[in-house]
C-alpha positions in Angstrom: 24.0 19.8 37.6 27.4 18.1 37.4 25.6 15.0 36.0 23.8 17.1 33.4 27.0 18.9 32.4 28.9 15.6 32.1 26.2 14.0 30.0 25.9 17.1 27.8 29.7 17.2 27.2 29.7 13.5 26.4 26.9 14.0 23.8 28.5 17.2 22.4 31.8 15.4 21.8 30.1 12.6 19.9 27.9 15.0 17.9 30.8 17.4 17.1 32.8 14.5 15.7 30.0 13.7 13.4 29.6 17.3 12.2 33.3 18.0 11.7 34.4 19.3 8.3 36.4 16.2 7.6 33.2 14.1 7.8 31.2 16.2 5.4 30.4 14.8 2.1 28.8 16.6 -0.9 25.1 15.9 -1.4 22.2 17.2 -3.3 20.0 19.8 -1.8 17.9 18.1 0.8 17.1 20.4 3.8 14.6 23.2 3.8 15.0 26.1 6.2 13.3 29.5 6.2 14.5 33.0 6.4 11.9 34.6 8.6 9.2 36.1 6.4 10.3 34.2 3.2 10.0 30.8 1.7 12.1 27.8 2.6 15.5 27.6 0.9 17.4 24.3 0.4 21.0 23.9 1.7 23.3 21.0 1.3 25.5 19.1 3.7 28.4 21.3 2.7 26.5 24.4 3.4 25.1 23.3 6.8 25.6 26.0 9.4 27.8 25.5 12.5 25.1 25.7 15.2 27.6 25.9 18.0 28.9 29.2 16.7 25.6 30.8 15.9 23.8 33.2 18.2 20.0 33.6 17.9 17.8 36.5 18.8 14.1 36.0 19.1 12.0 39.1 19.0 8.5 40.3 18.3 8.2 42.9 15.5 6.0 45.8 16.3 2.7 45.7 14.4 3.5 42.2 13.2 1.8 38.9 13.9 4.7 36.5 14.1 8.0 35.9 15.9 11.0 36.6 13.8 14.3 34.8 14.3 17.4 36.8 13.6 20.6 34.8 13.4 24.2 35.9 13.4 26.1 33.1 11.9 29.8 32.7 12.3 30.2 31.0 9.0 29.2 32.5 5.6 27.1 29.5 4.7 24.2 30.6 6.9 24.4 34.0 5.4 24.1 32.3 2.0 21.1 30.5 3.3 19.3 33.6 4.5 20.2 35.7 1.5 17.4 34.0 -0.5 19.7 33.4 -3.5 19.0 29.7 -3.7 15.9 28.4 -5.5 12.9 27.5 -3.4 11.2 24.1 -3.8 8.9 23.8 -6.8 5.2 23.0 -6.3 3.7 20.1 -8.4 2.7 21.0 -11.9 -0.9 21.8 -12.7 -1.7 22.9 -9.2 -4.7 25.2 -8.9 -4.2 27.9 -6.1 -7.2 27.8 -3.9 -9.0 30.9 -2.7 -7.9 32.8 0.3 -9.3 32.0 3.7 -9.3 34.3 6.7 -7.7 32.1 9.3 -7.8 32.7 13.1 -5.1 32.9 15.7 -5.0 30.2 18.4 -3.2 30.6 21.7 -3.1 28.3 24.7 -1.6 29.2 28.1 -0.6 26.9 31.0 -2.6 24.1 29.5 -2.7 21.0 31.7 -4.7 17.9 31.0 -5.3 15.2 33.6 -6.7 11.7 33.0 -7.4 9.5 36.0 -5.0 6.5 36.0 -3.5 7.2 32.6 0.1 6.9 33.9 1.5 5.1 36.9 3.5 8.1 38.0 1.2 11.0 37.1 -2.3 11.6 36.0 -1.1 14.7 34.1 -0.9 13.9 30.4 -0.1 17.5 29.5 1.8 19.8 31.9 1.6 23.6 31.6 1.9 23.8 27.9 2.0 27.3 26.3 2.0 28.2 22.6 0.2 29.6 19.7 -0.7 29.1 16.0 -1.2 31.9 13.5 -3.1 32.2 10.2 -1.2 31.2 7.2 1.2 29.1 9.1 1.7 25.4 10.0 2.4 24.6 13.6 3.5 21.0 14.4 3.3 19.2 17.7 6.1 16.6 17.7 7.3 14.1 20.2 7.9 10.4 20.8 5.1 7.8 21.5 3.0 8.5 24.6 4.2 12.1 24.8 0.8 13.7 24.7 0.7 15.0 21.2 -2.9 13.9 20.3 -4.1 14.9 23.8 -2.8 18.5 23.4 -4.3 18.7 19.9 -7.7 17.5 21.2 -7.5 19.9 24.2 -6.9 22.9 22.0 -9.7 21.8 19.6 -12.1 21.3 22.6 -12.6 17.6 21.8 -11.3 16.0 25.0 -13.2 13.0 26.4 -15.5 13.8 29.4 -13.2 11.7 31.6 -10.3 14.1 31.0 -10.0 17.4 32.8 -8.4 20.5 31.3 -6.9 23.4 33.2 -5.6 26.5 31.6 -6.8 28.8 28.9 -7.4 28.6 25.1 -7.9 31.8 23.1 -9.2 32.0 19.5 -8.7 35.5 18.0 -8.0 36.7 21.6 -11.4 35.4 22.8 -11.5 32.6 25.4 -14.3 30.5 24.1 -15.1 27.1 22.4 -14.8 27.0 18.7 -18.3 26.8 17.1 -19.4 24.4 14.5 -17.9 25.0 11.0 -15.2 27.3 12.2 -12.7 24.4 12.5 -12.0 21.0 11.1 -10.5 18.0 12.8 -9.0 15.0 11.0 -8.4 11.9 13.0 -5.3 9.7 12.4 -7.4 7.0 10.7 -10.8 7.9 9.2 -13.1 5.5 7.6 -13.8 6.3 3.9 -16.5 4.7 1.7 -14.5 2.7 -0.9 -17.4 2.2 -3.3 -17.7 6.0 -4.0 -15.5 8.2 -6.1 -13.6 11.0 -4.5 -16.0 13.6 -6.0 -19.1 11.7 -4.9 -17.7 11.2 -1.4 -16.9 14.9 -1.0 -20.3 15.9 -2.5 -22.3 13.7 -0.1 -20.1 15.1 2.8 -21.0 18.7 1.6 -24.7 17.8 1.5 -24.4 16.5 5.1 -22.6 19.5 6.4 -23.8 22.5 4.6 -27.2 24.1 4.2 -28.2 25.8 1.0 -28.6 24.7 -2.6 -27.0 21.8 -4.4 -25.3 24.0 -7.0 -23.5 26.0 -4.3 -22.1 22.8 -2.8 -20.6 21.6 -6.1 -18.3 24.6 -6.2 -17.2 24.0 -2.6 -16.4 20.4 -3.5 -14.4 21.4 -6.5 -12.4 23.9 -4.4 -11.6 21.2 -1.9 -10.5 18.8 -4.7 -8.1 21.5 -6.1 -6.9 22.5 -2.7 -5.8 18.9 -2.0 -4.4 18.3 -5.5 -7.0 15.5 -6.1 -8.0 16.5 -9.6 -6.4 13.5 -11.2 -8.2 11.1 -8.8 -11.6 12.9 -8.6 -13.5 10.3 -10.6 -11.7 7.2 -9.2 -13.3 4.9 -6.7 -11.7 5.4 -3.3 -11.6 1.7 -2.5 -11.5 0.4 -6.1 -13.2 -2.8 -7.2 -12.3 -6.2 -8.6 -10.8 -4.8 -11.8 -9.3 -1.6 -10.4 -7.1 -0.7 -7.4 -8.2 1.9 -5.0 -6.5 5.1 -4.1 -3.0 4.9 -2.5 -2.8 5.7 1.3 -1.5 9.2 0.6 -4.4 10.2 -1.6 -6.8 8.6 0.9 -5.4 10.8 3.6 -5.9 13.8 1.3 -9.5 12.8 0.8 -10.1 12.7 4.6 -8.6 16.2 4.9 -10.7 17.5 1.9 -13.8 16.3 3.6 -13.2 18.8 6.4 -12.3 21.6 3.8 -15.8 21.6 2.3 -17.0 23.6 5.4 -14.2 26.1 4.6 -13.0 26.2 8.2 -10.6 28.8 9.5 -8.6 26.4 11.6 -7.6 22.8 10.7 -6.4 20.2 13.2 -4.8 17.1 11.7 -3.7 14.2 13.8 -0.7 12.4 12.2 -1.1 13.4 8.6 2.0 11.3 7.7 0.7 8.1 9.3 1.5 5.0 7.1 3.0 7.2 4.3 6.3 6.6 2.6 8.9 9.3 2.3 7.7 10.5 -1.1 4.0 10.5 -0.2 4.9 12.3 3.1 6.7 15.0 1.3 3.9 15.5 -1.2 1.4 15.6 1.7 3.3 18.3 3.6 3.9 20.4 0.4 0.2 20.3 -0.2 -0.5 21.3 3.4 2.1 24.0 3.2 0.4 25.4 0.1 -3.0 25.2 1.9 -1.6 27.1 4.9 -0.3 29.8 2.5 -3.9 30.5 1.5 -4.7 31.7 5.1 -5.7 28.5 7.0 -4.4 28.0 10.5 -2.9 24.5 10.5 -2.0 22.5 13.6 -0.6 19.0 13.1 0.8 16.2 15.2 3.8 14.3 13.8 5.8 11.5 15.3 8.8 11.7 13.0 9.6 13.3 9.7 12.3 13.5 7.0 14.7 16.4 6.7 12.8 17.9 3.8 9.5 17.6 5.7 11.0 19.1 8.8 12.1 22.2 6.9 8.5 22.9 5.8 7.3 23.5 9.4 6.7 27.1 10.6 6.7 26.3 14.3 7.3 23.3 16.4 6.1 22.3 19.8 8.3 19.6 21.2 6.8 17.3 23.8 8.1 14.5 26.0 6.0 12.9 28.7 3.7 15.8 28.6 6.4 18.4 29.2 7.1 21.2 26.6 10.8 21.1 25.8 10.5 23.8 23.1 8.1 26.0 21.3 9.1 28.3 18.5 10.6 28.4 15.0 12.1 25.3 13.5 15.4 27.0 13.0 15.4 28.1 16.6 14.7 24.6 17.7 18.0 23.4 16.3 19.8 26.3 18.0 18.0 25.4 21.3 19.4 21.9 21.2 22.8 23.2 20.4 22.6 25.7 23.3 21.6 22.8 25.6 24.6 20.8 24.6 23.0 18.5 22.0 23.9 19.9 18.6 22.4 18.0 15.6 25.0 16.1 13.6 25.3 17.1 10.0 24.4 13.6 8.7 21.3 13.2 10.8 17.7 14.4 10.3 16.7 17.0 12.8 13.5 15.1 13.8 15.5 11.9 14.3 18.0 13.8 16.5 15.2 15.3 18.6 13.5 12.0 19.2 16.8 10.3 19.9 17.5 12.9 22.6 14.0 12.9 24.3 12.7 9.3 23.7 13.1 7.3 26.9 12.8 4.1 24.9 16.4 4.6 23.8 17.5 3.8 27.4 16.8 0.1 26.6 19.1 0.4 23.5 21.8 1.9 25.7 21.5 -1.0 28.1 21.7 -3.5 25.2 24.7 -1.8 23.6 26.6 -0.9 26.7 29.3 -3.6 26.2 28.8 -4.1 22.5 30.9 -2.7 19.7 30.3 -2.8 16.0 32.8 -2.8 13.2 33.3 0.9 13.4 33.9 1.2 17.1 31.6 1.7 20.1 28.2 3.3 20.0 29.3 6.7 21.1 26.1 8.3 19.8 23.8 6.4 22.2 25.8 7.0 25.4 23.5 9.8 26.6 20.9 9.2 29.3 17.6 10.5 27.9 16.2 11.5 31.3 19.1 13.8 31.7 18.6 15.2 28.2 15.0 15.9 28.9 15.7 17.7 32.1 18.4 19.7 30.5 16.3 20.7 27.5 13.3 21.6 29.7 15.5 23.7 32.0 17.2 25.4 29.1 14.0 26.3 27.4 12.3 27.8 30.5 15.2 30.2 30.9 15.7 30.9 27.2 14.7 33.9 25.1 12.4 31.5 23.1 10.1 31.0 26.1 10.1 34.7 26.8 9.2 35.5 23.2 6.3 33.0 23.3 5.0 34.7 26.5 5.3 38.1 24.7 3.4 36.8 21.7 0.7 35.3 23.9 0.2 38.6 25.6 0.0 40.3 22.2 -2.6 37.8 20.9 -4.8 38.0 24.0 -4.6 41.7 25.0 -7.2 42.7 22.4 -10.2 40.6 21.3 -10.5 40.0 17.6 -13.6 39.0 15.6 -15.4 36.1 17.2 -15.8 33.0 15.2 -19.4 32.4 14.1 -21.2 29.1 13.8 -22.1 28.1 10.3 -25.5 26.7 9.5 -26.1 23.0 9.4 -28.1 20.8 7.0 -31.5 19.9 8.4 -32.1 16.4 9.8 -34.6 15.6 7.0 -31.9 16.5 4.4 -29.3 14.4 6.2 -31.7 11.4 6.3 -32.4 11.8 2.6 -28.7 12.1 1.8 -27.6 9.2 3.9 -30.4 7.0 2.5 -29.5 7.8 -1.1 -25.8 7.4 -0.4 -26.4 4.0 1.2 -28.5 2.9 -1.7 -25.7 3.8 -4.1 -23.2 1.9 -2.0 -25.6 -1.1 -2.0 -25.8 -1.1 -5.8 -21.9 -1.1 -6.0 -20.9 -3.4 -3.1 -21.2 -6.8 -4.9 -19.3 -8.6 -2.2 -21.6 -7.7 0.7 -24.9 -7.3 -1.2 -25.2 -8.9 -4.6 -23.2 -11.9 -3.7 -25.3 -12.1 -0.5 -28.4 -12.2 -2.7 -27.0 -14.9 -4.9 -26.2 -17.0 -1.7 -29.8 -16.6 -0.5 -31.1 -17.8 -3.9 -28.8 -20.8 -3.9 -29.7 -21.7 -0.3 -33.4 -21.5 -0.9 -33.0 -23.5 -4.1 -31.2 -26.2 -2.2 -33.9 -26.3 0.6 -36.7 -26.2 -1.9 -35.4 -29.1 -4.0 -34.7 -31.2 -0.9 -38.3 -30.7 0.4 -40.0 -30.6 -3.1 -43.0 -32.8 -4.0 -44.4 -33.1 -0.4 -48.1 -33.0 -1.4 -50.9 -31.9 0.9 -51.6 -35.2 2.8 -51.6 -35.6 6.6 -48.3 -37.5 6.4 -46.6 -34.4 4.9 -47.3 -32.2 7.9 -44.1 -33.1 9.8 -41.9 -32.7 6.8 -43.5 -29.4 5.9 -42.9 -28.0 9.4 -39.2 -29.1 9.1 -38.9 -27.3 5.7 -40.3 -24.1 7.1 -38.0 -24.3 10.2 -34.9 -25.0 8.0 -35.9 -22.1 5.7 -36.3 -19.5 8.5 -33.3 -20.7 10.5 -30.7 -21.1 7.8 -31.7 -17.9 6.0 -31.3 -16.0 9.2 -27.9 -17.6 9.8 -26.6 -16.7 6.3 -27.5 -13.1 6.9 -24.6 -12.9 9.4 -22.4 -12.5 6.3 -23.5 -8.8 6.3 -21.8 -8.1 9.6 -18.6 -6.6 8.0 -20.8 -4.1 6.1 -22.7 -3.2 9.2 -19.5 -2.6 11.2 -18.2 -0.4 8.4 -21.4 1.6 8.5 -21.1 2.1 12.2 -17.4 3.2 11.8 -18.5 5.7 9.2 -21.2 7.0 11.5 -18.7 7.3 14.4 -16.4 9.4 12.1 -19.2 11.7 10.9 -20.8 12.0 14.3 -17.5 13.1 15.9 -17.4 16.0 13.5 -21.1 16.8 13.9 -21.9 15.8 10.3 -24.6 13.4 11.5 -26.3 12.1 14.7 -27.6 8.8 16.0 -31.3 9.3 15.0 -30.3 10.3 11.5 -28.0 7.4 11.1 -30.5 4.8 12.3 -33.4 6.1 10.2 -31.2 6.3 7.1 -29.8 2.8 7.7 -33.4 1.5 8.1 -34.7 3.2 5.0 -31.7 2.1 2.9 -31.9 -1.5 4.0 -35.6 -2.0 3.3 -35.3 -2.3 -0.5 -32.4 -4.7 -0.3 -34.1 -6.9 2.3 -37.4 -6.8 0.4 -35.6 -7.9 -2.7 -34.1 -10.9 -0.8 -37.3 -11.8 0.9 -39.5 -11.8 -2.3 -37.0 -13.7 -4.4 -36.2 -16.3 -1.8 -39.8 -16.7 -0.8 -41.0 -17.3 -4.4 -38.3 -20.0 -5.0 -39.1 -21.8 -1.7 -42.9 -21.4 -1.8 -43.4 -23.0 -5.2 -40.7 -25.7 -5.0 -42.1 -27.0 -1.7 -45.6 -26.6 -2.9 -47.3 -24.6 -0.2 -51.0 -23.4 -0.5 -51.6 -21.9 -3.9 -53.3 -18.6 -2.9 -51.9 -15.1 -3.6 -52.9 -13.7 -0.2 -51.1 -16.6 1.6 -48.0 -16.0 -0.6 -48.0 -12.3 0.2 -48.2 -13.0 3.9 -45.3 -15.5 3.6 -43.2 -12.8 1.8 -44.1 -10.2 4.5 -43.4 -12.5 7.4 -40.0 -13.4 6.0 -39.2 -9.7 5.3 -40.0 -8.8 8.9 -37.8 -11.7 10.0 -34.8 -10.4 8.0 -35.5 -6.8 9.3 -35.6 -8.0 12.9 -32.4 -10.1 12.4 -30.6 -7.1 11.1 -31.5 -5.2 14.3 -30.0 -8.0 16.3 -26.8 -7.8 14.2 -26.7 -4.0 14.7 -26.8 -4.5 18.5 -24.1 -7.1 18.5 -21.9 -5.1 16.0 -22.3 -1.9 18.0 -21.2 -3.7 21.2 -18.2 -5.6 19.7 -17.0 -3.3 16.8 -15.1 -6.4 15.6 -16.0 -8.9 12.9 -14.7 -12.0 14.6 -16.4 -11.3 18.0 -19.7 -10.2 16.3 -19.9 -13.3 14.1 -19.1 -15.6 17.0 -21.7 -14.0 19.2 -24.4 -14.0 16.6 -23.8 -17.7 15.9 -24.3 -18.5 19.5 -27.4 -16.3 19.7 -28.9 -18.0 16.7 -28.2 -21.5 17.9 -29.8 -20.8 21.3 -32.9 -19.2 19.6 -33.2 -22.2 17.3 -33.1 -24.6 20.2 -35.9 -22.7 22.0 -38.1 -22.0 19.0 -40.3 -25.1 19.6 -39.2 -27.3 16.7 -36.8 -29.7 18.4 -39.2 -29.8 21.4 -42.6 -28.2 21.5 -42.8 -25.0 23.6 -45.2 -26.4 26.1 -42.7 -29.2 26.9 -39.6 -27.0 27.3 -38.1 -26.6 30.8 -39.7 -23.6 32.4 -37.0 -21.5 34.1 -34.7 -20.8 31.1 -35.9 -22.3 27.9 -39.6 -21.6 28.2 -39.2 -18.3 30.0 -37.7 -16.2 28.7 -35.8 -17.8 25.8 -38.8 -19.1 23.7 -40.4 -15.7 24.0 -37.2 -13.8 23.0 -36.4 -16.1 20.0 -37.8 -14.5 16.8 -37.9 -17.9 15.2 -40.8 -18.8 17.4 -43.1 -16.0 16.0 -41.9 -16.3 12.4 -42.4 -20.1 12.2 -45.7 -19.9 14.1 -47.0 -17.3 11.7 -46.0 -19.2 8.6 -47.5 -22.5 10.0 -50.8 -20.7 10.9 -50.8 -19.1 7.5 -50.4 -22.6 5.9 -52.7 -24.8 8.1 -55.4 -22.7 9.8 -58.6 -23.1 7.8 -57.5 -26.4 6.3 -58.6 -30.0 7.0 -57.3 -33.5 6.5 -59.2 -36.7 5.9 -58.7 -39.5 8.3 -60.1 -42.6 6.7 -63.3 -42.3 4.7 -65.5 -40.6 7.3 -63.5 -38.5 9.7 -61.5 -35.3 9.2 -59.3 -33.2 11.4 -58.4 -29.5 11.2 -54.9 -28.2 10.4 -54.6 -27.0 14.0 -55.2 -30.6 15.3 -52.8 -32.0 12.8 -50.0 -29.7 14.2 -50.8 -30.3 17.8 -48.1 -32.9 18.4 -45.6 -31.2 16.0 -45.7 -27.5 16.8 -47.7 -25.2 19.1 -49.9 -22.8 17.2 -53.0 -20.8 18.1 -56.4 -21.8 16.7 -57.3 -18.1 16.3 -57.4 -17.3 12.6 -56.0 -13.8 13.3 -53.1 -15.1 15.4 -50.8 -15.0 12.4 -51.2 -11.2 12.2 -50.4 -11.0 15.9 -47.1 -12.9 15.3 -46.3 -10.5 12.4 -47.0 -7.5 14.8 -44.6 -9.1 17.4 -41.9 -9.4 14.7 -42.4 -5.7 13.7 -42.3 -4.5 17.4 -39.1 -6.6 18.0 -37.5 -5.1 14.9 -38.2 -1.6 16.2 -37.2 -2.6 19.8 -33.8 -3.8 18.7 -33.1 -0.5 16.9 -34.1 1.4 20.0 -31.5 -0.6 21.9 -29.0 0.4 19.2 -30.0 4.0 19.6 -29.4 3.8 23.4 -26.1 2.1 23.0 -24.8 4.7 20.5 -26.1 7.6 22.4 -25.0 6.7 25.9 -22.7 3.7 26.2 -20.9 3.7 22.8 -19.9 7.3 23.1 -17.1 6.2 25.4 -16.3 3.0 23.6 -16.0 4.6 20.2 -13.7 7.3 21.7 -11.5 4.6 23.4 -11.3 2.7 20.1 -10.1 5.8 18.3 -7.6 6.4 21.2 -6.1 3.0 21.5 -6.5 1.5 18.1 -6.1 4.4 15.8 -3.7 6.4 18.0 -1.9 3.6 19.8 1.5 5.3 19.6 0.3 8.6 21.0 -1.3 9.3 24.4 -4.9 10.2 23.4 -7.4 11.8 25.7 -10.3 9.5 24.7 
């Protein structure tokens, strides 16, 4: 205790010097605080209250639904703040006030989350957290990196990964139960949007995926979500832009991801890091929009790493975490008083959130070690002389014995003693509707994504034109057989290789699926069927255009039935190849790794396809079995050669003739059966279906964990996430 008192006195002296009257300078209104029950009011540096001389009384009003904070300031400035005489911050012009929503109260008691091996010193990511969120308010979970913010948010929302274990109780409207579908919305820190759609189109397709009912009803829901997020000026703009137009800024993109959840009109909205990658102006606009949204009745719960002073003043309640420990829960004004009572008053010239993180972030210990014997031009670093571990223990001990903690317990009892109306699950769109919506949406994306689709088609045409001109004018003599086999092999192999350029588009589709599946807007079967249906027109367009160019330039057999088989065979090859790309992209979730793997797979398949060495002569253990049977090139080239040569004959001299099968004996192994080309086509079709079944298994069972880990460690790498 002597160590804690010494450190607290040291920190108090440094903070008091910074907040002394001599050091104050006039400034414009910058800091928003709230008189309980009223809107925020701005105060200036000159009017900042002396927290050391202010007593705070936290009490629960009878018949009310919130905790009021009554302050008794020693200076008249705080009385001026609470009088409501100063103007409140103005909302953006042209804002349409959305309709009222009946929110729901959320309370959690003694919530503990453990993840095996998450930390070296403890498996407990969250330790006995208690708090609540009320309708019409904005509750913020704040803390440094790896403090457990996202884990706590996921635990309350019931979205913890199966590897995590939760202990404690979560109540919604006084009922201890899971939140049903449609009653809440959850927005990840980073969500994948479809850049080739406008904001209105994106939200409309999201509404079709989520909601049952008629189309006209969903249009009104979409318009309400657009107005609620102040996206009216951007409704008809492409999210990602195109070559002649920039896409939406990061702030508006974040608003679109939130609006997607609003189309369900949930009663509770969880948002992980809404200010991620936003500048100060965009962050303030975001929080003002969310504050206005909360005023319509929504229950908002957010996680925030750091905020400006203006943004901090918009919070209703704050839950402060450090290493999974709750250091404070209550009103934002009371949080400043709590730090002052613990011996760490906030300096006048410092943002409250910066001050909180400075006091509880253990990473500052490294700065202390670096600056221990270092002085700058203004003297020593007196503001970083505090040991953060001591500060954390002091703040935690002070909070547990404070009136704030007692008030929270009282409110929890009040919220849970009587059960309120249970949240009901909202209806979902049928799987057939979702397949149709996703298929149509993907077709629209294909028509607009020139980089991944139309440019791809042009590259196919150029490649087949090059191959066709190189192998043109072969004739139909016996001497042209070897060269014709080479032409078909090059056509199938190189066109399959160039299709790898679609990997980024496929990875983006998988990410969109992962985002929609996590919020139950779609499922694996719907995604795969819609992806298959939407890719068929594009692949057929490529196959028929490329086949026509190659077929007539090389001069293959001039029969319509043979040409149609050639087109169908090449179409099945492309469809199968896309299945292989889906498998690899699902496993890697990375463009570089997927492309490198696919290149290796294609090279190995080309080597074992029977062109460089006939299949019967390949080494048995690996190349003959199983590689030559796995390689789709084998069946595609076999079918095309059988289509071209079975039933034909070549003259040898003036008397003798040989069949097309005999002419190919020493060049490529084919079957003499006239129906074998259809068997090869069937094998290609079954392999295309088989690879998609593998994708289904990966997404259903194995990728559930991998996608969650990717969200946890890539999208939420500066917070401890439960996935």
